[in-house]
Each structure stands twice: as C-alpha cells, then as structure tokens.
TIDRENBA-117477 format. One record per residue (C-alpha): x, y, z; residue number from 1. Coordinates in steps of 0.25 Angstrom, whole numbers, always signed. Each point is the difference from the previous one (the first is absolute). Layout:
<r X="X" Y="Y" Z="Z" k="NUM"/>
...
***
This chain:
<r X="+8" Y="+398" Z="+31" k="1"/>
<r X="-4" Y="+14" Z="-2" k="2"/>
<r X="-2" Y="+6" Z="-14" k="3"/>
<r X="+0" Y="+14" Z="-4" k="4"/>
<r X="-11" Y="+6" Z="-7" k="5"/>
<r X="-7" Y="+14" Z="-3" k="6"/>
<r X="-11" Y="+3" Z="+9" k="7"/>
<r X="-13" Y="-7" Z="-2" k="8"/>
<r X="-9" Y="+7" Z="-10" k="9"/>
<r X="-14" Y="-3" Z="+3" k="10"/>
<r X="-4" Y="+2" Z="-15" k="11"/>
<r X="+8" Y="-13" Z="-2" k="12"/>
<r X="-8" Y="-8" Z="+10" k="13"/>
<r X="-12" Y="-6" Z="-6" k="14"/>
<r X="-1" Y="-13" Z="+7" k="15"/>
<r X="+3" Y="-2" Z="+15" k="16"/>
<r X="-1" Y="-12" Z="+10" k="17"/>
<r X="-4" Y="+1" Z="+15" k="18"/>
<r X="+7" Y="-11" Z="+8" k="19"/>
<r X="-5" Y="-2" Z="+14" k="20"/>
<r X="+10" Y="-3" Z="+10" k="21"/>
<r X="-8" Y="-12" Z="+6" k="22"/>
<r X="+10" Y="-9" Z="-7" k="23"/>
<r X="+14" Y="-2" Z="+5" k="24"/>
<r X="+10" Y="+10" Z="-5" k="25"/>
<r X="+8" Y="-10" Z="-9" k="26"/>
<r X="-14" Y="-4" Z="-7" k="27"/>
<r X="-3" Y="+15" Z="-2" k="28"/>
<r X="+14" Y="+2" Z="-7" k="29"/>
<r X="-3" Y="-12" Z="-9" k="30"/>
<r X="-14" Y="+6" Z="-4" k="31"/>
<r X="+7" Y="+14" Z="-2" k="32"/>
<r X="+9" Y="-7" Z="-10" k="33"/>
<r X="-11" Y="-7" Z="-7" k="34"/>
<r X="-7" Y="+13" Z="-1" k="35"/>
<r X="+12" Y="+7" Z="-7" k="36"/>
<r X="+1" Y="-12" Z="-9" k="37"/>
<r X="-15" Y="+1" Z="-4" k="38"/>
<r X="+2" Y="+15" Z="-4" k="39"/>
<r X="-5" Y="+7" Z="+12" k="40"/>
<r X="+5" Y="+14" Z="+2" k="41"/>
<r X="-1" Y="+2" Z="+15" k="42"/>
<r X="-3" Y="-9" Z="+13" k="43"/>
<r X="-6" Y="+6" Z="+12" k="44"/>
<r X="+0" Y="-6" Z="+14" k="45"/>
<r X="-12" Y="+2" Z="+8" k="46"/>
<r X="+2" Y="+6" Z="+14" k="47"/>
<r X="-8" Y="-6" Z="+11" k="48"/>
<r X="+6" Y="-2" Z="+14" k="49"/>
<r X="-6" Y="-14" Z="+1" k="50"/>
<r X="+9" Y="-5" Z="-12" k="51"/>
<r X="+15" Y="+0" Z="-2" k="52"/>
<r X="+7" Y="+13" Z="-1" k="53"/>
<r X="-1" Y="+5" Z="-14" k="54"/>
<r X="+13" Y="+7" Z="-1" k="55"/>
<r X="+7" Y="-13" Z="+3" k="56"/>
<r X="-8" Y="-7" Z="-11" k="57"/>
<r X="+3" Y="+11" Z="-10" k="58"/>
<r X="+15" Y="+0" Z="+3" k="59"/>
<r X="+0" Y="-15" Z="-2" k="60"/>
<r X="-7" Y="+2" Z="-13" k="61"/>
<r X="+10" Y="+10" Z="-4" k="62"/>
<r X="+11" Y="-10" Z="+1" k="63"/>
<r X="-7" Y="-10" Z="-10" k="64"/>
<r X="-5" Y="+11" Z="-10" k="65"/>
<r X="+8" Y="+10" Z="-9" k="66"/>
<r X="-10" Y="+10" Z="-6" k="67"/>
<r X="-14" Y="-1" Z="+6" k="68"/>
<r X="-4" Y="+12" Z="+9" k="69"/>
<r X="-3" Y="-3" Z="+15" k="70"/>
<r X="-7" Y="+6" Z="+11" k="71"/>
<r X="-10" Y="+0" Z="+12" k="72"/>
<r X="-14" Y="-1" Z="-5" k="73"/>
<r X="-5" Y="+7" Z="+8" k="74"/>
<r X="+7" Y="+5" Z="+12" k="75"/>
<r X="-7" Y="+9" Z="+10" k="76"/>
<r X="+6" Y="+12" Z="+8" k="77"/>
<r X="-6" Y="-4" Z="+14" k="78"/>
<r X="+7" Y="-13" Z="+5" k="79"/>
<r X="+13" Y="+5" Z="-5" k="80"/>
<r X="+5" Y="+15" Z="+2" k="81"/>
<r X="+0" Y="+6" Z="-14" k="82"/>
<r X="+15" Y="+4" Z="+1" k="83"/>
<r X="+3" Y="-15" Z="+3" k="84"/>
<r X="-9" Y="-4" Z="-11" k="85"/>
<r X="+7" Y="+9" Z="-10" k="86"/>
<r X="+14" Y="-6" Z="+4" k="87"/>
<r X="-5" Y="-14" Z="-2" k="88"/>
<r X="-5" Y="+3" Z="-14" k="89"/>
<r X="+14" Y="+8" Z="-3" k="90"/>
<r X="+7" Y="-12" Z="+5" k="91"/>
<r X="-8" Y="-9" Z="-10" k="92"/>
<r X="+4" Y="+10" Z="-11" k="93"/>
<r X="+14" Y="-1" Z="+4" k="94"/>
<r X="+0" Y="-15" Z="+1" k="95"/>
<r X="-7" Y="-2" Z="-14" k="96"/>
<r X="+8" Y="+11" Z="-7" k="97"/>
<r X="-11" Y="+9" Z="-2" k="98"/>
<r X="-12" Y="-10" Z="-2" k="99"/>
<r X="-9" Y="+5" Z="+12" k="100"/>
<r X="-14" Y="+5" Z="-1" k="101"/>
<r X="-7" Y="+5" Z="+13" k="102"/>
<r X="-14" Y="-5" Z="+1" k="103"/>
<r X="-7" Y="+8" Z="+11" k="104"/>
<r X="-14" Y="+1" Z="+5" k="105"/>
<r X="-10" Y="+0" Z="+12" k="106"/>
<r X="+2" Y="-15" Z="+3" k="107"/>
<r X="-10" Y="-11" Z="+2" k="108"/>
<r X="-10" Y="+4" Z="+11" k="109"/>
<r X="-2" Y="-14" Z="+5" k="110"/>
<r X="+14" Y="-3" Z="+4" k="111"/>
<r X="+4" Y="+14" Z="+4" k="112"/>
<r X="-12" Y="-1" Z="+10" k="113"/>
<r X="+8" Y="-11" Z="+7" k="114"/>
<r X="+11" Y="+10" Z="+3" k="115"/>
<r X="-9" Y="+11" Z="+5" k="116"/>
<r X="+3" Y="+9" Z="-13" k="117"/>
<r X="-14" Y="-1" Z="-7" k="118"/>
<r X="-4" Y="+14" Z="+4" k="119"/>
<r X="+13" Y="+6" Z="-6" k="120"/>
<r X="-3" Y="-4" Z="-14" k="121"/>
<r X="-2" Y="+11" Z="-10" k="122"/>
<r X="+5" Y="+8" Z="-12" k="123"/>
<r X="+9" Y="+11" Z="+7" k="124"/>
<r X="+10" Y="-10" Z="+7" k="125"/>
<r X="+2" Y="-7" Z="-13" k="126"/>
<r X="+3" Y="+13" Z="-7" k="127"/>
<r X="+9" Y="+5" Z="+11" k="128"/>
<r X="+8" Y="-13" Z="+0" k="129"/>
<r X="+3" Y="-1" Z="-15" k="130"/>
<r X="+3" Y="+15" Z="-1" k="131"/>
<r X="+10" Y="-1" Z="+12" k="132"/>
<r X="+6" Y="-13" Z="-7" k="133"/>
<r X="+3" Y="+8" Z="-13" k="134"/>
<r X="+7" Y="+11" Z="+8" k="135"/>
<r X="+8" Y="-10" Z="+8" k="136"/>
<r X="+4" Y="-8" Z="-13" k="137"/>
<r X="+4" Y="+13" Z="-6" k="138"/>
<r X="+10" Y="+3" Z="+11" k="139"/>
<r X="-8" Y="+10" Z="+8" k="140"/>
<r X="-1" Y="+0" Z="+15" k="141"/>
<r X="-14" Y="+2" Z="+5" k="142"/>
<r X="-8" Y="+5" Z="+12" k="143"/>
<r X="-15" Y="-3" Z="+0" k="144"/>
<r X="-12" Y="+2" Z="+9" k="145"/>
<r X="-13" Y="-6" Z="-5" k="146"/>
<r X="-4" Y="-15" Z="+0" k="147"/>
<r X="+14" Y="-3" Z="+5" k="148"/>
<r X="+11" Y="+8" Z="+6" k="149"/>
<r X="+14" Y="+1" Z="-4" k="150"/>
<r X="+12" Y="+9" Z="+3" k="151"/>
<r X="+11" Y="+2" Z="-9" k="152"/>
<r X="-1" Y="-14" Z="-5" k="153"/>
<r X="+8" Y="-5" Z="-12" k="154"/>
<r X="+7" Y="-11" Z="-6" k="155"/>
<r X="+15" Y="-3" Z="+0" k="156"/>
<r X="-1" Y="-5" Z="-14" k="157"/>
<r X="-7" Y="+3" Z="-13" k="158"/>
<r X="-7" Y="-11" Z="-8" k="159"/>
<r X="+4" Y="-2" Z="-15" k="160"/>
<r X="-13" Y="+5" Z="-5" k="161"/>
<r X="+0" Y="+12" Z="+9" k="162"/>
<r X="-13" Y="+7" Z="+2" k="163"/>
<r X="-5" Y="-6" Z="-13" k="164"/>
<r X="-4" Y="-14" Z="+6" k="165"/>
<r X="-14" Y="-1" Z="-5" k="166"/>
<r X="-11" Y="+1" Z="+10" k="167"/>
<r X="-12" Y="-8" Z="-3" k="168"/>
<r X="-12" Y="+3" Z="+10" k="169"/>
<r X="-9" Y="-11" Z="+3" k="170"/>
<r X="-15" Y="+3" Z="+2" k="171"/>
<r X="-14" Y="+0" Z="-5" k="172"/>
<r X="-7" Y="+12" Z="+6" k="173"/>
<r X="-3" Y="+12" Z="-8" k="174"/>
<r X="+9" Y="+10" Z="+8" k="175"/>
<r X="+12" Y="-10" Z="+0" k="176"/>
<r X="-2" Y="-2" Z="-15" k="177"/>
<r X="+0" Y="+15" Z="-3" k="178"/>
<r X="+12" Y="+2" Z="+10" k="179"/>
<r X="+8" Y="-11" Z="-8" k="180"/>
<r X="-3" Y="+7" Z="-13" k="181"/>
<r X="+5" Y="+13" Z="+5" k="182"/>
<r X="+12" Y="-4" Z="+8" k="183"/>
<r X="+5" Y="-14" Z="-3" k="184"/>
<r X="+6" Y="-8" Z="-11" k="185"/>
<r X="-12" Y="-10" Z="-1" k="186"/>
<r X="-12" Y="-6" Z="+7" k="187"/>
<r X="-1" Y="-14" Z="+4" k="188"/>
<r X="-15" Y="-1" Z="-1" k="189"/>
<r X="-6" Y="-11" Z="+8" k="190"/>
<r X="-9" Y="-5" Z="-11" k="191"/>
<r X="-3" Y="-11" Z="-10" k="192"/>
<r X="-12" Y="+5" Z="-7" k="193"/>
<r X="-1" Y="+9" Z="-12" k="194"/>
<r X="-11" Y="+8" Z="+6" k="195"/>
<r X="+9" Y="+3" Z="+12" k="196"/>
<r X="+12" Y="+4" Z="-8" k="197"/>
<r X="-8" Y="+9" Z="-9" k="198"/>
<r X="-4" Y="+7" Z="+13" k="199"/>
<r X="+14" Y="+0" Z="+5" k="200"/>
<r X="+4" Y="+7" Z="-13" k="201"/>
<r X="-10" Y="+11" Z="+2" k="202"/>
<r X="+6" Y="+2" Z="+14" k="203"/>
<r X="+14" Y="+0" Z="-5" k="204"/>
<r X="-2" Y="+10" Z="-11" k="205"/>
<r X="-6" Y="+10" Z="+10" k="206"/>
<r X="+12" Y="-1" Z="+8" k="207"/>
<r X="+9" Y="+1" Z="-12" k="208"/>
<r X="-7" Y="+13" Z="-5" k="209"/>
<r X="+8" Y="+6" Z="+12" k="210"/>
<r X="+13" Y="-8" Z="-2" k="211"/>
<r X="+12" Y="+9" Z="-3" k="212"/>
<r X="+8" Y="-4" Z="-13" k="213"/>
<r X="+13" Y="-3" Z="+8" k="214"/>
<r X="-6" Y="-12" Z="+6" k="215"/>
<r X="+0" Y="-7" Z="-13" k="216"/>
<r X="-8" Y="-12" Z="-5" k="217"/>
<r X="-11" Y="-7" Z="+8" k="218"/>
<r X="-5" Y="-14" Z="-1" k="219"/>
<r X="-13" Y="-7" Z="+5" k="220"/>
<r X="+1" Y="-14" Z="+4" k="221"/>
<r X="-11" Y="-10" Z="+3" k="222"/>
<r X="+6" Y="-7" Z="+12" k="223"/>
<r X="-9" Y="-12" Z="-2" k="224"/>
<r X="-3" Y="-13" Z="+7" k="225"/>
<r X="+2" Y="-10" Z="-10" k="226"/>
<r X="-2" Y="-15" Z="+0" k="227"/>
<r X="+3" Y="-8" Z="-13" k="228"/>
<r X="+0" Y="-15" Z="-2" k="229"/>
<r X="-3" Y="-10" Z="-11" k="230"/>
<r X="-11" Y="-4" Z="+10" k="231"/>
<r X="-10" Y="+12" Z="+2" k="232"/>
<r X="-6" Y="-5" Z="+12" k="233"/>
<r X="+13" Y="-2" Z="+7" k="234"/>
<r X="+4" Y="+14" Z="-4" k="235"/>
<r X="-13" Y="+5" Z="+6" k="236"/>
<r X="+2" Y="-7" Z="+13" k="237"/>
<r X="+14" Y="+5" Z="+2" k="238"/>
<r X="-6" Y="+15" Z="-2" k="239"/>
<r X="-8" Y="-1" Z="+13" k="240"/>
<r X="+10" Y="+4" Z="+10" k="241"/>
<r X="+6" Y="+13" Z="-7" k="242"/>
<r X="-14" Y="+4" Z="-4" k="243"/>
<r X="-4" Y="-1" Z="+15" k="244"/>
<r X="+11" Y="+10" Z="+3" k="245"/>
<r X="-4" Y="+9" Z="-12" k="246"/>
<r X="-14" Y="+0" Z="+4" k="247"/>
<r X="+3" Y="+3" Z="+14" k="248"/>
<r X="+8" Y="+12" Z="-3" k="249"/>
<r X="-8" Y="+6" Z="-12" k="250"/>
<r X="-4" Y="+14" Z="+0" k="251"/>
<r X="-16" Y="+2" Z="+1" k="252"/>
<r X="-1" Y="+5" Z="-14" k="253"/>
<r X="+7" Y="-12" Z="-6" k="254"/>
<r X="-9" Y="-9" Z="+8" k="255"/>
<r X="-12" Y="+8" Z="-5" k="256"/>
<r X="+5" Y="+0" Z="-14" k="257"/>
<r X="-1" Y="-16" Z="+0" k="258"/>
<r X="-13" Y="-1" Z="+8" k="259"/>
<r X="+8" Y="-7" Z="+11" k="260"/>
<r X="-6" Y="-1" Z="+14" k="261"/>
<r X="+8" Y="+10" Z="+9" k="262"/>
<r X="-4" Y="-7" Z="+12" k="263"/>
<r X="+5" Y="-14" Z="-5" k="264"/>
<r X="+13" Y="+7" Z="-4" k="265"/>
<r X="+1" Y="+6" Z="+14" k="266"/>
<r X="-3" Y="-14" Z="+6" k="267"/>
<r X="+12" Y="-6" Z="-8" k="268"/>
<r X="+9" Y="+11" Z="+5" k="269"/>
<r X="-4" Y="-3" Z="+14" k="270"/>
<r X="+3" Y="-15" Z="-1" k="271"/>
<r X="+14" Y="+4" Z="-7" k="272"/>
<r X="+3" Y="+9" Z="+12" k="273"/>
<r X="-3" Y="-12" Z="+10" k="274"/>
<r X="+9" Y="-9" Z="-8" k="275"/>
<r X="-12" Y="-9" Z="-4" k="276"/>
<r X="+4" Y="-1" Z="-14" k="277"/>
<r X="-8" Y="-12" Z="-4" k="278"/>
<r X="-13" Y="+7" Z="+4" k="279"/>
<r X="+4" Y="+12" Z="-7" k="280"/>
<r X="+2" Y="-7" Z="-13" k="281"/>
<r X="-13" Y="-8" Z="+1" k="282"/>
<r X="-7" Y="+14" Z="+0" k="283"/>
<r X="+5" Y="+3" Z="-14" k="284"/>
<r X="-10" Y="+0" Z="-10" k="285"/>
<r X="+0" Y="-3" Z="-15" k="286"/>
<r X="-3" Y="+15" Z="-3" k="287"/>
<r X="+12" Y="+4" Z="+8" k="288"/>
<r X="+9" Y="-10" Z="-8" k="289"/>
<r X="-5" Y="+6" Z="-13" k="290"/>
<r X="+2" Y="+14" Z="+4" k="291"/>
<r X="+13" Y="-1" Z="+7" k="292"/>
<r X="+8" Y="-10" Z="-8" k="293"/>
<r X="+4" Y="-5" Z="-13" k="294"/>
<r X="-3" Y="-15" Z="+0" k="295"/>
<r X="+0" Y="-12" Z="-9" k="296"/>
<r X="+7" Y="-5" Z="-12" k="297"/>
<r X="+11" Y="+7" Z="-7" k="298"/>
<r X="-10" Y="+4" Z="-11" k="299"/>
<r X="-10" Y="+6" Z="+11" k="300"/>
<r X="+11" Y="+7" Z="+7" k="301"/>
<r X="+5" Y="+6" Z="-13" k="302"/>
<r X="-13" Y="+5" Z="-4" k="303"/>
<r X="-2" Y="+7" Z="+14" k="304"/>
<r X="+14" Y="+6" Z="-1" k="305"/>
<r X="-3" Y="+5" Z="-14" k="306"/>
<r X="-12" Y="+8" Z="+5" k="307"/>
<r X="+8" Y="+5" Z="+12" k="308"/>
<r X="+11" Y="+5" Z="-9" k="309"/>
<r X="-10" Y="+9" Z="-7" k="310"/>
<r X="+2" Y="+9" Z="+12" k="311"/>
<r X="+13" Y="-4" Z="+7" k="312"/>
<r X="+14" Y="+1" Z="-5" k="313"/>
<r X="+4" Y="-13" Z="+6" k="314"/>
<r X="-4" Y="-12" Z="+10" k="315"/>
<r X="+6" Y="-5" Z="+12" k="316"/>
<r X="-3" Y="-15" Z="+2" k="317"/>
<r X="-4" Y="-1" Z="+14" k="318"/>
<r X="-3" Y="-11" Z="+10" k="319"/>
<r X="-4" Y="-11" Z="-1" k="320"/>
<r X="+6" Y="-1" Z="-15" k="321"/>
<r X="-6" Y="-14" Z="-1" k="322"/>
<r X="-1" Y="-13" Z="+7" k="323"/>
<r X="+14" Y="-4" Z="-5" k="324"/>
<r X="+9" Y="+12" Z="+1" k="325"/>
<r X="+11" Y="-5" Z="-10" k="326"/>
<r X="-10" Y="-3" Z="-10" k="327"/>
<r X="-9" Y="+12" Z="+3" k="328"/>
<r X="+12" Y="+10" Z="-1" k="329"/>
<r X="+2" Y="-5" Z="-15" k="330"/>
<r X="-15" Y="-1" Z="-3" k="331"/>
<r X="-2" Y="+14" Z="+5" k="332"/>
<r X="+11" Y="+6" Z="-9" k="333"/>
<r X="-6" Y="-8" Z="-12" k="334"/>
<r X="-13" Y="+6" Z="+3" k="335"/>
<r X="+6" Y="+14" Z="+1" k="336"/>
<r X="+7" Y="-2" Z="-13" k="337"/>
<r X="-13" Y="-3" Z="-7" k="338"/>
<r X="-7" Y="+11" Z="+6" k="339"/>
<r X="+10" Y="+10" Z="-3" k="340"/>
<r X="+1" Y="-4" Z="-15" k="341"/>
***
C-alpha cells in the first residue's frame, strides 16, 4: 500500500534507525514497523554486496509502514552506475509516495576491496553522483564525463518528490564533511562520541559558510553504532562486530583522536577483507568500543546521546542496536527521548 506524503523534510528527522539486510526481508519489514511504532522518523538500509539487496528490503518495509522515511544508508556510486542508482531511489520515492531519502557515501573499503573497487573511493564520485541524481529527478537529461560517463541519459518518469529528495552524505573525513555542508541536505557522520561530533560540526560549518541560500536547511546526524540492553555486558559483546568495521574504515584523524592503534585497525580491515570475521572481532579493543559505540543500559546510552546532541541535530541508531533487536529498538528510542528532553 502506497501513502502520499510531502517530500521528506530533514529538519523533521531527529531519530533514525539503520537496519542491516543480514536478516530475511520479511524480518526487516517487521523491524521497520516496530521502529515506526516506537517513534523513529527514518529507517536506513545499509548497502553491502554481501548482505541482501537494500532496495528490496526498503520496498518491503514501505508496505508495512505509513509515514517513516526510507532510504539506503549508504549507497555508493561505484558498484552501481550513478544513473541507475538515481533511478532506484526515484522508484523508492514513487513506491512510498514521497518518503525516500538518498544516503550516499564512499562506501566501506573492506567490502569494496572484494569487488576491486577500493581504489575508486573518494569525494568527487559521491558529489558527481548525487548532483546527477538531482538533475535526473528534476526531469533533466544529462551527459557527463568524469568519474562516470553518461550520454543523453534521463528517466522516463519523475519521482513524487522531484529533485527535492533529500541527499544525506555518509562520511567522516574532513573534506567529505565540508562538501556535505556546502552541497547536501545533511551529513550522516559515522561517529558515536561527542568529541567526534564536535569536530564534525566544525567541518560542516566550514562547508556551510559557502552554502548557497537556495539549498535550504542542513542537518548533521550522528550515524552511531548503538548496543543497548538491560544487561550491559551483553550489550558490549554485541557491539564488537560493528565496531570492527568502523575501526577498519575510520579515517586516520579519527583513530588518532581516540589514541587507537592504527596498525591494529589496519589488521582488522585485512581480516574483514579475507572474510575472517571472528579473527577481526577478536582484535577489537575496549578503547575501540568506547570510542566508536554507544553501549550499555538505557540510562548509559541516554547519557551518551545527550552529550552527542550538544553537537548533532539528530541520531541514527546503527548496528548492532542491541543483542535483542526488538527490545533494543524500543530501548534506544526511550534513551533518545530521555536525551532530547
């Protein structure tokens, strides 16, 4: 069932949820409905080739929900041609009556390395991809020579939201943060620590200094690894896998900010690339968990969220969420409500 809505206004999105398609699509749809009932404003489906297709998951979630915004979190412009990527998001917008958001970023280096694409990661492909998408969504035909090629390409339909589908850049490096501040509707900053979000705000503000007025409001989100449970130790254990991926992909300045051993982070990335996930997870240190995740009881997570919200406009609750997904979705929403009071 499709519901008609005005285009998503990112200033109305303060609490989001990342659902990783490591679960069957029907299960993801149930979790999406749980998130909407718990008060989340948006659900993002992470995009890695070794999980289920995020767009199939998002469309299934759309059937089970009525108002929550939905989008990839985040897609990358390397494994899918940017024109095709734009059409997938436009289709999602059409299928949801205007609820689509477009999360796009440089992607996870560990999994992209398996596809021979690690060397193509960078700022320019992301910027060119979403600028092209906005033109296509607005009904334009485009020819492009740059990080990708297109000749007189266009869509034979226009999404309900037109070119106003929100673009949220996923990234954590200084140049990506500044680019998002200048060109996008928001930044999904891969961070869970208030020091990181304070730094991200500084970078975003530099980009916003050059932002044209017609681009409208901008929102900075902490795309945070969260693991919340009544049992703090269970929550901590569940955080190890996502923290491994975060540490492996973290930019050097982020690792240095938290005194994380860069060689150890690189070793984790190597093990992930080899598919030796258990070995990678064992290399995760307590310092990494404290730096890269919001972990513990509802009260502990609420305290961390409150400190992060001193610098961010909202929080996306990311993997693992918690050892029990259904409970954790509700607990994280409760923690956010307490933090935002």
